[in-house]
N, C-alpha and C positions, 0 to 999 in steps of 0.2 A: 800472698800468692808466690810460691817459689817456682823456679825453673823446673824442678823435678815434677811438680804437679802439672805444669804445662805439658811436659813430656808424657805424663800419664794420660792426659786427655788425648794426646796424639795417638798413643798406643791403643786406646779404647774407642777411637773414632770410627764410625762406619766408613769413613773415607780411607782408612788404612787399606792399601791395595793388596789384600791377601785372599780375596774371594770368599769371605765368610758368608756373604749374602746369597751365594749359590747353593748353600747346604741347609737342609732342614732337620738332619739327624733323626730320620724316621717319622717326623711329624707329618710329612706329606702322605705317607702310607696310612698313618692313623686316621687322617681325614678321609682318605679314600675308603677305608674299611668301615667308617661310621663310628669310630671310637671318639673322635674329636669332631663335633658338629656345631658348637656354639661357644660363646664366651666362657660359660661355666666349665665345659669339658676341656676347653683349651687351657684354662687355669689349672685344672686338675692334672692334665698331662705335663705341662711345662713345670708347674710347681712341684710335682712328684719327682721329676728328673732333677730339678735344681736341688731339692732337699736330699736326694739320695746320691747318685753317682757323681754329680758335679760338685756338691758341697763336701762329700765324704771321701772322694778320691781325687778328682781333678784339681780341686782347689788346694787341699793340703799338699799334693804332689807339686803343684806350682810354687807354693810357699817354700817347700824343701829345695826345689830347683833354684829359687831366688837366693836362698841362703848358701847353697853350694857354689853358685856362680860368684857370689860376693867374697867367699873365703878362698876361692881358687881351687876348689876340690873338683877337678875335672872327672875323676873316677866316679864320684857320686853322681855328677851330672849325667854321665854316660849310662850308669845303672838305672837311674830314674827315667831317663829317656827311653831305654829299652823296656822298662816296666810299663810305661804308658803305651807304647806301640803294641805290646803284648796284650794290653787290656782292651784294645779295640776289637770287638767280637764279630764284626762284619767287614767284608772287603771295602764297602763304601766308607765306613767310619775310619778305617785305617788310611784309605786313600785321602780322605778329607784332611786329617791332621798332617799327613806327609806333604800334601800339596800346599797347605797353608803355611806349614813350617818352612818349606822350600821358598815360597814367595816372600816370607818375612826375612829370611836369611839374605836373600838377594837384595831386598830393600835396604836392610841394615848395612850391608857391605858398601852401598852407594851413599849412605848418609854420613857426612862428616861428623855429625853429632855423636854417632856411634863409633865410626872408624877412628875418631880422634882419641878414644879411650884406649890407653896402651894395652896391647895384647888381646883385646876382646874379639876382633875379627878373626885372628888366627885361631883362637880357642873355639870359636863358633864353627868355622868352616872345617875344622879338624874332626868335628863330631859326625859320626855315621848316621845318616837319615834323621835329622833333627825333627822332632814333633813340634807342633805349634806351641804348646805350653813351654817347651824348652827354649825355643827362640824368643818367645815373649818374655820369659824370665831373664834371659840374657840381656835384653834391652832394658828391662826394669832395673836390673842390678847395675848395669853400666851407667844409668842415669840417676842412680842413688835414690830410687823411689822406695820409701819404707814399705815393708810388707803389710803393715796395718792399713795402708792406703791402696796398695797394689791389689790385694785380694778382693776387697769390695768392688773395685773397678773391673776386675777380671770377671767376676760374677755378673755384674751389671751388663757388660758387653755380651756375655753369653745369653742373658735373659732378653736383651733388646733384639738380638738376632732371631731368637725363637719366636718372639712376639711378632716381629715383622714377617716371618715365614707364615705364622698363623693368619695374619691379616690377608695374605695372598691366597692361601690354600683352603681355608675353612669355607668361605671367606668371612672376615670380620671387618667392621668399620674402623676408621681411625680412632674414634672416641672409645670404642671397646678396647683397642690396643693400648690406649693411654690408661684406661682403668686397670688393665692387666699389669702394666708396668708399675703403676702406683701401688697396687695391692701386693703383688709378688715382690716388688722392690723393698717393701717394708721388712721382709725377712732377711735381706742381705747382710745387714750389720751383724746379726747374731750368727748367721751361717759362716761369715768370714772369721769371726772371733773363734768359733769352734774349730774351723779348719786350721787356724794358726797354732792351735795347741793339741790337735788330734795326733796321738801316737801312730806311727806307721803301721803297727800291728793291728790297729783298728780301722785302717782305711778299707773302703769297700766300694766296688763298682757293680754290685749285684743289681742289675736291672734287666731281667729277662724280657720284659716287654719291649724295651728299646732294642735289644738284640734281634728279636723276632721282627719288629717293625723295619729295622734296617735291612735284614735279609730279604723280607718281602718287597721292599722298595727296589731292590736290585733288578727285579723282573716286572715291576709295575709298568703297565702298557703305556700310559700317558702320564708325563710328569714334568714339573717345572724345575725341580731341584736335583742336585747331584747326589744327595744322600737323604 
């Protein structure tokens, strides 16, 4: 067990104070609309998103950010950050990644484990409106976490947050949530491997259902989550 792996556990912990637990990424509206009503439909919704936009856009972009931070290519970091912000198709989705990115940057600035890495704080705070994957990759790079370990963990953290949201809004029992994590988690190694080698020309965030759900959630009358 290396220190880098311990740092990775810290980055993917639900205790990371970035507010991830306050967002459902459209899942709350899907439950309100009757699209997600039980364990099977929750698996289909969450699994569909994980296999599409998350694994084929967010994950490879995060891997590219990790590589750019590591080699000191701040121009590429800025371009990829702008691309991710532009890919957020609803106001709530954009606000989510901006808020989580801001919270992570603020946390990293106060962490000696990050601030002690030469130049990292200056490079991060110089970035205009850092999205969450950008700040997350900055930390993973500073802590020398290999991409082959960082990507599966990033996907797992996303999956865990979605399952926890489903437990609250569908609602599902704790055992159902664990079954979802076990079943959908089996796909993560293959998805991470694909994300690491996927050419940028083949990245895709085409998820119209997510975009519509997020837009509808903005005007949902009663809700627990911020997206």
